[in-house]
LOVO-521975 format. One record per residue (C-alpha): residue in one letter; x, y, z. Coordinates in steps of 0.2 Angstrom, whole numbers, plus 5000, padded with zeros to 4 digits. Example, Ala and Ser with C-alpha at 12.3 -4.5 7.8 and 13.67 -1.06 7.14 Angstrom:
2
A506249785039S506849955036
This chain:
887
X500150005001X501350114995X500050244991X499650265007X500750415018X501550365034X500350505043X498650435036X499450225041X499750315059X498350425062X496950265060X498350135067X498250235081X496950175090X497449985090X499250025095X499049945113X497749825104X497049815122X498349725131X497249725144X495649645139X496949515133X497149465153X495449395152X495449195150X493849205139X494549315126X496149245126X495449085122X494149175105X495749255099X496649115098X495548995090X495149145078X496849215073X497649015073X496148985060X496449155050X498349085048X498048905046X496648985029X498249075022X499648935028X498548795019X498948895001X500848855003X500348675010X500648695028X500048745045X500048795062X499448715078X499948825095X500349005090X501249045102X502448895099X502248885081X502849065076X504449085087X505748995076X504849135063X505049035048X502949015048X502649165049X503749245036X503049105024X501249185031X501749365026X502449315010X500549215008X499349355012X500849515001X501149404988X503049474990X504449384996X505549395010X507249385015X507849225015X507649155035X508949085043X509148865045X510048865062X509148805077X509948895089X508949055097X510049195090X509249125073X507649135078X507749315081X508449365066X506749285055X505649355068X506549525064X506349515047X504749465046X504549645060X505149735048X504449685033X502749735043X503449915046X504049915029X502049915025X501850075037X501149985052X501850045069X502349905081X502349955098X503249865111X503249705100X505149645102X505849485092X506449415110X504349405116X504049325099X505449205102X505049165119X503149115114X502249255121X500549235119X500049425123X501349485110X501149355097X499349385098X499749565095X500749565083X499449425072X497949545077X499249685069X499549585054X497849555051X497349745052X498349765041X498449655026X496349605028X495349765035X496349905031X495949865012X494049865015X493250035008X491450065006X490650235004X492150335006X492350225025X493850115027X494449975038X493449955055X491950085050X492050025031X491549835037X490249895049X489649985037X489649865024X488849735038X487649855040X486949885022X487249695018X485949665033X484649785032X483149715026X483149575040X482149545054X482849545071X484749615065X485549755072X487249775067X487849925079X489749855082X490749705081X490549595099X488549595107X487649625088X488249465082X487849345098X485949285091X487149235073X485849315065X486849435057X488049315051X486649195045X486249385037X487649415028X487749225021X485849235013X485949395008X487249334996X486849134995X485049134997X485048944992X486148885008X485048955022X483048955026X483249105035X481349105038X481648965048X482749055062X482349115079X483149245091X482949145106X484149005099X485749075098X486748905098X485948845082X486149025072X487849015076X488248845071X487048855056X488149005049X490148935054X489548765043X488848825029X490148965030X491648825030X490648705019X490148825005X491048975005X492948895011X492849015026X493748895040X492548905056X493649025068X492249045081X491548925095X489448955097X489548915115X491349045119X490249175110X488349135121X489149105135X490249265136X489549425141X490649525124X491149415115X492949475110X492849615095X494249565086X494049395085X492249455077X493049585064X494249435058X492949315056X491749465049X493149515036X493449335031X491249355024X491849535016X493449465005X492449295001X490849394996X491549564987X492949424976X491149334968X490349484965X491749544955X491849394943X489649384944X490149564935X491149504923X489949354919X488649454915X489449574904X489849404893X488049314895X487249494891X488049484873X487649274874X485849324877X485549454862X486249324850X485349184858X483749304859X483849334839X484149134833X482649084845X481549224834X482149134821X481848974826X480049054831X479649114814X480248954805X478948854816X477448954818X477649004797X477948814796X476348784806X475148904802X475348854782X475048674787X473648724796X472748814781X473448664771X472348544780X470848654782X470548714764X469748534760X468748514774X467648694770X467548614751X466848464755X464848494752X464648304754X462748284764X462648184779X460948094782X460748124801X460148284808X461148264822X462748254809X462348404797X462148494814X463848414820X464448494805X463548654806X464548654826X466048604819X465948764808X465648884822X466948824831X468048854818X467449014815X467449074834X468848944842X469848904828X470249054817X470549174829X471849134835X472549094819X472249274813X473349314830X474649214824X474849254807X474849454813X476049414825X477249334813X477249484803X477649584819X478849464824X479649454807X479849644807X480549654824X481849524820X482649644807X482549774818X483649694830X484749614818X484949774810X485449864824X486949724828X487549744812X487049564809X486549514791X484449524788X483449354790X482949264776X481649154778X481548974769X480848944753X478648964754X478849034769X479049214765X477449364773X476949354755X476749164753X475649164770X474949324764X474349224748X473849054757X472649144769X471549194754X471349044747X470649024765X469549134765X468749084749X468448924753X467248994768X466349084756X464548984753X464748814767X463748904781X462248944771X462548774761X462548684781X460948794785X459948724769X460348534773X459748564789X458048624784X458148474771X458248344788X457348424799X455548314793X456448174790X457148154807X455548224817X454448074808X456047954813X455948014830X454247994831X454147834826X455547794838X454747884853X453247774850X453947624846X454947644862X453447654872X452647514865X454147414869X454547454885X452847404888X452747244882X454347204889X454247034901X452247024894X452546854883X453846784898X452346824910X450846754899X452046604897X452246554917X451346434922X451246504941X449446444942X450046274943X450946314961X449646424966X448146404980X446346454975X446446624982X448246624973X447346574957X445746704958X446846844961X447846794946X446046794935X445846964941X447547044937X447246944918X445647004916X446647214919X448147144908X446747114895X445847304896X447747354895X447947244878X446547304872X447047504875X448847474867X448047444849X447847624843X449847644847X450247484837X449147544824X450047724823X451647674822X451447564809X450647734799X452147814802X453347694795X452147694779X452447894777X454247874780X454447734766X453747854754X454747994759X456347854753X456947894772X458847824774X458447704786X456947654780X457547474781X458047454800X456147544802X455047444791X456047284802X455647344820X453847374815X453447214807X454247174825X453047244835X451547174821X452047014827X452347024844X450647104844X449846944836X450746834848X450146924864X448546914858X448546704855X449346724872X448246804882X446846704877X447846514882X448246594898X446446634903X445846434898X447246384911X446746514924X445046444923X445246244923X446546264936X445146374946X443746244946X445146104948X445646214965X443946234972X443346034972X445145994980X444746174994X443046084997X443845905002X445246005012X443846065021X443045945023X444445845030X445145975041X443245995050X443545805054X445445795056X445545905069X444445865083X444945665078X446745725079X446245805098X445545625103X447045525100X448145665107X447145645121X446845465122X448845435119X448945575137X447745475144X448645325142X450245355143X449745465162X450645405178X449545375190X449745365207X448645275218X448745205237X447045115237X446544945229X444845065225X445745175215X446545055203X444844985201X444145125196X445545175184X445544985176X443444995173X443845185164X445045105151X444144975148X442645095142X443845165130X444445025122X442744985120X442745155107X444245115098X443145025084X442145185080X443745265082X444345165067X443245195057X443145385055X444945365053X444645275037X443445395034X444945545036X446045455023X444645405012X444445605009X446445635009X446445494994X445045564985X446145734983X447845634979X446645544964X446045704955X447945794957X448645634947X447245614937X447245804930X449145834935X448745964946X450546044954X449746074971X450746214978X450646174997X449746075009X447946065015X447746265023X446446245033X447346105044X449146075049X448645865051X449245755038X448845565034X450445515041X450145615058X448545535061X449145355055X450645385063X449545425082X448345275078X449845155078X450545245094X448845235103X448545045099X450245015105X449745095122X448144995126X449344855129X450444905138X449145015148X448244865153X449944765158X450344925168X448744925179X448744725184X450444775193X449844895199X448144805206X449144685212X450344805222X448644885229X448344685236X449844665245X449844835250X448144825258X448844635270X450244745273X449044895281X447944765290X449344675298X449844855306X448444905310X447944735321X449444755331X449644955333X447744925339X448044835353X449944905359X449345095356X448045065370X449144955381X450345095384X448845235386X448245105400X450045085408X450445275406X448445295416X449245155430X450845225435X449945415436X448945335449X450145255457X451245395459X449745515462X448745395476X448945365493X449045175495X450145095508X451945155511X453145265501X453945055499X452344985493X452245125480X453945085474X453944905474X452244895465X453145045454X454644915449X453444765446X452644895431X454344915424X454744745422X453244685413X453444865402X455144805398X454444625394X453344685383X454744755370X454644605358X453044665353X453644855348X455244775339X453844655328X452744805322X454244925319X454744775306X452944775299X453045005299X454844955288X453844845276X452544985274X453645105271X454645005258X452944985251X452845155251X451045185260X450745355268X449145295275X448145175283X446245165284X446245015299X447045125313X447345275318X448845245327X450545285316X452245215321X452945385328X451145375341X451845205345X453645265348X453445425357X451945335368X453345205371X454745335376X453545435387X452945255396X454845215399X455245405405X453845425413X454045245424X455845285427X455545485431X453945395445X455345275452X456645405456X455345535464X454645385475X456545345478X456945535482X455245545492X455745395504X457645485506X456745655510X455745555523X457045485533X458345655532X457045745537X456345635551X454245655543X453145515547X451945445534X450345545539X451245695536X451745625517X449845585516X449545765521X450845835511X450345735495X448445765496X448745945499X449845925484X448445855474X447045935480X448046105471X448546015456X446946045445X447846005427X448145835437X450145845428X450745795443X451545975444X450746135452X451146315444X451446475454X449646525455X449146325464X450646345474X450346505479X448346455485X449146305492X450446405504X448946505511X447746365513X449246315526X449346465536X450746555527X450346735524X451746815515X451946965503X452646985485X454746955491X454346815500X453246715488X454646765479X456046675487X455046535491X455046515474X456846515472X456946365483X455346275474X456046335457X457846365456X457846335436X456246465435X455046335424X453546415431X453046235440X453346155458X453445985457X452945845474X454745825476X455146015477X453646035486X454145885501X455645965501X454946145507X454046075517X455045985527X456146115528X454946235537X454546095549X456146075554X456846275555X456746295573X457346125577X459046175566X459146335578X459146245594X460546115587X461746255579X461546355596X461946195606X463346145597X464046315597X464046335615X464946155617X466346225608X466446395613X466246345631X465946535641X466746655625X465346715609X466646675598X467746505595X469546505586X470246425573X471246325582X469846215592X468846215577X470146125568X470446005586X468645965587X468345935569X469145835558X470545905546X469345935531X467745985537X468846095548X469646175535X467846185524X466946275539X468546395541X468446435522X466746475521X466646565539X466746765541X467946815554X467146885573X466847065573X466047095589X466647215603X467947085611X468447015594X470046925593X471046885579X470746715568X469146695579X467546655570X465746705577X463946615580X463346655562X464646605554X464746455564X462946425560X463046475539X464646365539X463546215545X461746235539X461846365524X461246565523X459546505518X459246385533X459146525548
C-alpha cells in the first residue's frame, strides 16, 4: 500500500496500537482470539501446504511467520535462517517484523524476543496487527474504510433482515442472526432464514459456521458456545471472522459482474436465433393448418342424419369462433415478429433474416386468401341441409318414441303370459291371477291404437324414402308380430286359469271336509295318548279298580274310532286321485289344517301300542295294591292292641304316683313290677317296627285300619319308659327326704293330699298360682317378696311349676327350721364354752381336718366388741353347717 502516506497509516493504527492489552488478560477472550487467529492463519498457510497447531509455539522460529506474510502479501521476504539456535530464530522474527513495519504499520512494544519466547499476549497482538493491515485496512465502503467500512458493509447487507441490528463487532453478533443474514443475502439457497429463531443462538451460530465452512471455504474460527457464554464476545475475533465473509463475497461479486457482461451479449444472440426459429416454426404450423382446413371447407357431401349435419354446423361455428381467431392472431404476430427480428439484426450489425422457401410473409398471405375463399357459401349450404333433414328426423323420432313406449310396455309380457304360476298356486291365488289377467286384457285392448299409429308412421317414412327405412320396417314388423302373439298367449292363459280354478275349488272343498273331521279326531287321539301314558298314583284297591273300569270303557270305543280314521283318510285319497288324474301341481299342503294322514296313522298306531301297555300297568298296580292292603291290615291289628296298652299303662302309673295306697315302699315295689312288665312287652314293639318297615318300603302313606302311626307308638313307648323311670326316682327321693327329715307316713299322706288337691290340671305339678293357693290354705301369710323367695327355693330353674318332690323338700324344711336353730346353738355352746366365739384352732381340734378346713373357708371372722384375731362368731358357724337359707 505505497499510496498510503505514513501519516494516514499511523492515524488509523493509533487506536489499535496497544491492542487492548488488558483485555488479553481475560481467559475467555484469549481463548476466542487464539482459536480465531489460528484459523485465520491456517486459511492462508494451507495455500502453501502447511498449517499451525499452537499459535505461540509454531511462530517461535519465525519460519511460518515469514511464510504467512509472503502468502498474504504476495511478496518474497529475505531468505530465512535455517539454524536451530535462538539467534537464528530472533533473526527470522525480526525479518518478519521489519516487513510489517515496511507496510506502514507501527509496532509498539512487540519485539522478536517475546515472539521467540512464546509470549502469548505479544504473539496475539502481532497477529492482530497483521490481520488489520492485510485483511481489514483495505476495506472501503462509501468513503469509509477499515473497521468503519467493514461495519457499514455489514449494516447495508443485513438491513432488510428482521431481528438483525449490527451496531458493533461484539454483542450485535451473539444471536447468530447477523452471520446467517450475510450468508442468505449473497447465497439464499444455503440457509432457510425464515425458520431461524432469535431465542436459539446456538443453532443460528452453528448453522452459519457450518454453512460458511462447507460452501464458502471460510474456516470455523469461532465456537458458538464461547460466544453465547460470554457477556461481550471478543471484538477482534468477530472482526477477523466477519472480514473473511467480506473478502469471500466481494470476490464473488466481481466475477459475477464479468460473467453477466458476457451473458448479456450471448443472450442477445440467443434471443435473435430463438426469434428465427419461432418464425420458421410458426410459419410452418400456420401454412400446415391452412392446407388441412381448405379441403374440409370445400367438402359439400350431405349427411343422412340431422345430428351429423348439426355437428357439421357446430364444427364450422367452432372453427369461426375458436380455431380461426387464434390463427388470425398468429398470422399478425408472425408479421410483427418478422419486423422486430429484422430491426434487432440491423441494430446488432447482423445480416437480415431470410426465411425458408415458401415461408415468406407474402406466401402466407396468399394461402390465407385461399382459405377465406373456401369459407364463402359453406354455412348457407349447411343450413339448407339441416332444414331438409329436419322433417325426416321428426317423423323418425316420432316412430322411435312410439315404438320404444310400446316395446317398453310389452317387455316381459310374453314371459308373463307363458309362465305356469297357476300350477302351484292356491285357490285364492288363482282367483287373484284371474283378476290380474282381466286387467291385463283391458290394458292390451287400450294399446291397439298405438300399434296402428306405429304402422302408419312407418308407411309414411317409406313413401318419403327415408335413408334408414329398412331398420324402420324391420322394427315395425317385429312389433306387429309380437302383438299377434300376445293376443294368442292371452287367450291361452285365460283358459288355463279357469280350468285350474274349477279343480282347485273341488280340492278346497275336500280339504275343508278333511280338516273338519281330522281336527277333532286328532284331538281325541292326543287325549287318548296322554291318558294312556299318564302316570297314575293310587293308594287303595278301590282307586285302581276305578282306573281299570275306565280303561275298559275306552277300549270299547276303538272300533268306531278306526272307522272315523278310515273315512278321513278316504277324503285325502280322493284329493290325491284328482291331483294324479288332472296333473295338478299342488303348491302346498291343506290350508285348513296342518294334520297330515301320516300323522293320523302314526298317532293311531301309537294308541294301539299304548293300550296293551296300559293293561299291563293296571294289572301290575292292582297286584301291588292287594299286597299293600294285607300289610295295612297286619300293621293295624297290632297297632290297635299296642296303642291302647301303652295308654293304659301310662294312666296306671299316674294313679300309682298320685294315689296314697300303702307306704312309699309299697308304691316303689308296685312301680318296679310295672317296670318289669313293660320291659317284657318290648318284643311286640320290635315286631311292629318290622311291619312298619315293610309298609315304608311299599310306599304306603295311609292306613284306614288304624288311627295309630308308628311315630305315635314310638313316642308313647318312650314316654312310658321315661314316666316309669321318673316315677320310681321320685318315690325313691321321697323316701330319702322322709328319712332325712324324720317325716312320718301320716305327714307324707297329708302333703300328697294337699298337693293333689291343688294340682287342678292333674299333671303331677302345680303352677305358680296353684302353689300360692296351697301355701295360703296351709296358713302362710306372705307378701310378694316372701313368695318370690319361696319360689326361688322350690323352682330354682324358674320353670314356673312346682313338683311334688320340691313341695315335700320345702314343707319338710319349714317344719325342721326351729329344731335346726336349736341344734346349731347347742353345738356352738359346746365348742365355745363361756365365750361368744370359737377360734380356728379349736375348730381344727374338734373336727376332722377336711371338715374343719371346709368350715373355716366358709366362715367370716368374729367382729364383736371383744373380737379376737382368728376367731369365728355364731352366725358364721351356723352358715357353714346349714347354709344361709336355713337360718
